[in-house]
N, C-alpha and C positions, 0 to 999 in steps of 0.2 A: 467372698474371694478376689483379691487381690488380681488385676489383670497386667500383664508386662510384656516386654519384649527384650532380650538376650542379644547383643551380636557378639559373635569370638572371631578370633582369627583365627582357633583352630579348634576341631572337636577331635581328642586325642584321647588314647586309656587315661583311666587315672595314674597319676603319678609321673606322665608323659612330661617331658619341659616345654613350655611354650615361650614363644619370645613376644613381647607388649610390641604393640602394632601402633601406630598412629590413628587417631581418631577421625574417620572418616564419614563419621555416620550422625553426626553431631556430639550436643553434652554429653558425658558418661566418664564412668570412671576408667582409668586406668594405671593397673598393678600389676602384678606377679600373675596373675590369672586370666591372661590372655585378654581381658575383657575391652573389646572396641564402644562398646556402649549398652547403656541398661535403661532403658524410658518406660516409665506405665504406659499403659491402655491410653486409647482413646479419650480424653476427659480425666483422666486419672491422677489420682495424686501420687507423688513421688514413693517408689517400693518401701514400705516398710515391715516391723515385725507381722508374722502372721503367715497366712495360706495364701500360694501366690498360684495363678495357672501363669507358665511363660510361654513363649513362640521364642524358638529358638535361631537364633538366625549364622549362619556361616559365611561373614564376610558380606554383610547385607542381605542373603538369599535364605529363604522360609527352610528351614529341614526339620523342623519336629516343634511338637510342646510338649513338655513337662510341668505334674503338679509337684508344689512342694512346701514346707516350711520353714522362714524364715524365723531364728528363734531371737529373743530379747539379748542384744546387744549384739548381737553377729552383722557382721558385715553383708549386706544383702547381693553383692555384684557377685563374692568368692563365696557364697554358700549357692546362690543359683548356678555359677559357673562349674563348680563341681558337681550339682546335682546332674547339670548335663551332660556333663562326661559321662557321667556314670552312669546314665538311662541310655541315651544318643548310641554311646562309643564312638569310637572311629566316623565320620564322616566326608567323604571327597567333596571335596570343592564340587556346588553343580556345575552343569557347563551352561552355558548363555543361548536362549536360542536363536538360531542362526537366521539372521533376516536381512532384507536390503532395506530399502527407505520404507519407515512407516507407512501404513497406507491414513490417507484421510480419513478420521474416524466419528461418526455422529454419536453420542452417548447418549440416549432416552431415558429419561427418571416418570415413571407413573406417579403418582399421585394424587390422595384426597385429603381433604383437609387436615391436615400436618404440615403447616408451614413450620413451625419449630422445627422438628425432625430435617425437612425440606434442605434449611440455612443452615443447617449443618453438613448435610451432603453434600452441596451445591459447594460450600466451601475447598471439602478435601476436593470436588472435583477440577476446581476451577484451579489446585496446587499441583495437578499432573505434569510430569515431565515429557509428556508425548506431545512431541512439533505440531501437530497440523489437528485438532479438534473443536468439535461445537459442542453444545449441550441442548435438548430439547427437552423442554417439563410439559409435560402432557396432564392438563389438570382435568382430571376426570369425574364429570357428573358430578359438578360441586354445587353444594349451597349457600355456601357465601364468595366471597371476594378474596377471599384472604389468600390464597395462594400466587393470584395473578397480582395482587399489591407487593407482595413480598418482592416476585420476579420481578415488577416497574418500579418498584422502590430502591431496593436494595442493587439491586443486579443493572440498573440502569444505565451504568459506565461500563459497563462489560457486554451487552445488548449484543456486539458484534462475536461473543461466546456464547449468551444464555437466549433462547427461544420461548416464549409460553406458547402453548399451545393448547385450545379446550376442544376437548370430545364428551360430546351430553350423553352419549350411551354408558350407562354402568360397565365396568368388568374392565380385569386385568390385560385381557386380551384384546379386546375393543381399543386400551388405551395404547397397548405396544402398537396396535397396526396403526394408530395414526400416528404417532413416533417415526414409523417407519416412512410413512406419506411424506413427513416434516423432513424429514433426513436427506442429508445430501456427502454424507460419508460414503466411499466405495465399502467401509467396515461399518455396521452398528452395534454397538454393546448395549448393554441393558443394566441399570443397576434399582437398588428400590430406596427411596426416602429416608431409611432407616438404617442405612450405613456411612459409613468413617471409610474412603480410599485410601488405599497407599498412596503415595506418592507417583510410586513407580506400576499401580494399577493398571492403566491403559497404555503402557511402554508394554508390558508384558502381556495382554490382555491380546492384543494387535499382532504383535511382532509374528506368531505361526503365520499366520496368514501371508505376510511378504515369503517366509521361507519355503511355505509350499503352495502352491496354487490348485493342490485339490482338497487343503482346507474347506468346508465349510462353516465350522462352531468352532469356539475355542469358550471353555468355562475355566474360571481358576478356585484359588482356597476360598473360605467362607470361615470367619474363627469370630469369637464372642466376642464384641469390645467391652462388658461389663456379663461380672458373675455375683450380683450382688444381692439375686433372691433364690428362695428354694426351689423357685420354678425353672430359671434361669440354668442354674447348676445341675438341673434335671436333665431336661433338655442336651444341656454339652456334654453328660455322663455317660449317653445313649446317643452317642455319634454326630446330635448338631446336625452341621451342613456340612463340613469339613470333608473331602474325598481323598486326606492321604496326603503325603509329601512326594509322592514319585512323579515326573509326569509322564504321560501315559497318549498314545497314539488310538483312537479307536478307527479300523479301517474296513468299511464292508465288504472289499475285495475281499479282506483276510479276517474272517471271526476271530476272537479270541478264545483259546479254547478253554480258556479258565472262565469264559460268560457262555454258558450254555443256554441260557434264555436269552442271547445278544438277538436283536438290537432292543428286544424288549423291556430289558433290565436301564431302562431311563436314567432313574434316579442314581444312578452308579455311575452315570456322567458328569454332575454338578447337580446346580440353581439354579432357578431365574435370577438370584440376585447377583449373581455374578456370568455374563456371559457376553457373551458376541459371535455376529452372523457375515459371513460374506454378504454382503445386501443382495445380491442379483439371485445369489441360490435359494434366500429367505425369500425374497419375491414368487422367486420360480417355486416354490413348495404352497403357497397362499400363504405365506405369512402366517400367525394364530391366528386357531379356532377361536373365534370368537366368544363359541358354546363353553367354553372353559375360564378357569381362571377365579380370582378372587374378585367376589362382587357377583358372581353368577353362581345357579342352585349348583356348578357342579363342583365351586369351592375349591379350585384349584385345575392343576395337569398339563399348565397350559407350554411352560417351558420343557415339560416332558414329551409333550405332543410336537414343538418344535423340533427336538432332539433327534424323534424316531424316523419325521419327516426327512430331513439334511440325510443321514444316514442312508436310508431307504430311498434316498433319489443319489446315492454313490458317492456322496462325501464323505469325507475324513472329519474326526469330530479328535480333537488336543485336549485334554487336559493339562494345566497347568500351573503349579503351587505356588508361578513366581508374580500372579496377579493376584493381590490380595484385596480382600475386603473385611472389615472387621461390623459385626453385624451387630444391631442393639436387641438380642431376645427379649419376647413377651415375657411380662414380668411376672404376672399372678396366675395360678392356679387354674382359674378360667380362661384362661389364652390358651395355656396348655392344651386343657380340654379341648378347646376350637380345635386348636393345630394339629390335635390326635385325629380327629374326626375329619378334618381337611385331607388331612394325609390319604386316609384312606379314598375318603369320595376321589382327591383329585386323580389318585392311581388310577381305577374303574373308569372315572369318565375318561381320561388322555384313552385309555385303550377303546373305549366306544369311539370316540371321535376318531382314533385310526383309525378301526373297519369302517367307518361309517364314511369316510372319506378317500381312504386307499383299500377296497374289501379285498384286491390281488392279495392283500399281508393275512388274509383271515387264513387260509391253509396254515403259513409257517407259524401263525399265533396258536394254532391250534395244535399242533405239534409241541409245541414246550408247554402249553396250558398245563397238563401234570405236574411240571418240575416247577411249575411258575405257580401256581397254588399251593404248594408244598411251602414255597419260599417265601411266599407271603406272610400264610400263618405263621414259619418260623422268628418272621424277622417282627412279627406285634406280639407275638407270644412272650418270645427272650431276645432282648438285645442285648448282643454281646459279640466279641469278638472287637479287633480292631488294637490300635496302638495303644501302647501305657502311653499316661501325659494327659490324662483329661480327668477331671473329678469325679471319682471313685474309680474312675477305671475300668468304663464299659460294664458294668451290672453287676459290679461287688455288690457284696450286701449294706454298703454305708448310704447307696443310693438305687435301691432297686427299682423297677420302671413297676408301676402301678399295674394288676392285669385292670383296673377300671380303663388305662387308658389303652391298654392292647383290646377291651371290647369294645373302646368307641372305633378304636380304626377300624375293624372291621364290621362296625356298624357302616361307618363313612362306606365301606366297600361297596356294600348292599347297597346303598343309596347313590353311588354315583352313574351309572349307567342312567337311570330315572332323574335324579338333576341334569345331566349333559342334555337328555332329551328336553327340558323342560325349557333349561338355557336354548336351546337352539332352536326353539320354536317361538321365543322371544327376537331373536335376531334375525330370523328368517327373511331373504332380503335383504339384508344389508348389505351393501359392496363394498370390497376392500378399497380402502380411501385412496389409495396411489392406483387407482385406476378410474376415480373417479373426481380428477384433479381439473 
């Protein structure tokens, strides 16, 4: 399945006349369809006949996704524009995030032995339109010098922007904490080595901090860079990493009525491949729990732990779809099995970490636990709901979620607390790196 971006000058009901606009977003067709641009996804070929997953933009702003088929001989731009208007209907132009001067920002990328992927990510980060940022590459428990060599060789002329840091202790949370210690920004953004960041990503991700001093964390939109294998399509068909196209602020002082498990449904807030924190707020809660995350026996949960700690400390969390990164989903069935198990383990590991470090939150968690367990069972037994515009339309018969993956997630949930306990013993006594400089 092809991946593409379609930018329209208006989203109106079928039959509504639209006026062509100047192409302000790069090369693309300008016809009677009101299309500003049609581009392939990162690294993709020009859009042609066949199935297409399309990010729809309204004058540059992401507003939704649709899937459809471009017939042989048809105009891809016209076909996809008509489909977008039919599926999405009239969508008002999104309001920009209000902000003052954007804060100095450090972007932390933790990596391990994936220099080829890292180079692609760094190239996209260096193309950001944010006026004041630097990049910290954290090489986590490396076995070769490939990452250091890449940074020192390819980015030697950008040493003012790209810094290399070595972290010998394995684990994503440990690596992220090392990045926090090396950062010099008032805001710290985190992304992964397997993403391609939209050029406006960092500006959109940091704008809410400038507009609201109570915001402690911002997350953004994650879409698939490729849908070339059944495993990639299956993951995206059942939710992927996207959290929708409506911006939202989570405020602990005003718990959302539609989130009865708040703030413990941390997976609803965002994902670790696209998140940023006010530096002083993240340090005040102790950063990331080093016994969580990929590379530990806990298998995950480092991002979820940080989201809840920020909210529990009284800060707001903002989700903004304008902050977009394209994620290269894992390609094989075994990758997907590992991911399913890791999701389950990370969920209960982060809850264990939360109660271990903030036992005062236990009464609130226990009060919500019955509904939380029911929610978790429903989530793993049947992944449905959500917007149109994803391959298989979230759980239709074309891409059913295998029961074996649901069983793996539940096994992971059972193993998560034990994994956390094991990982915690391994990092016992490990100091916070910014307190040991």
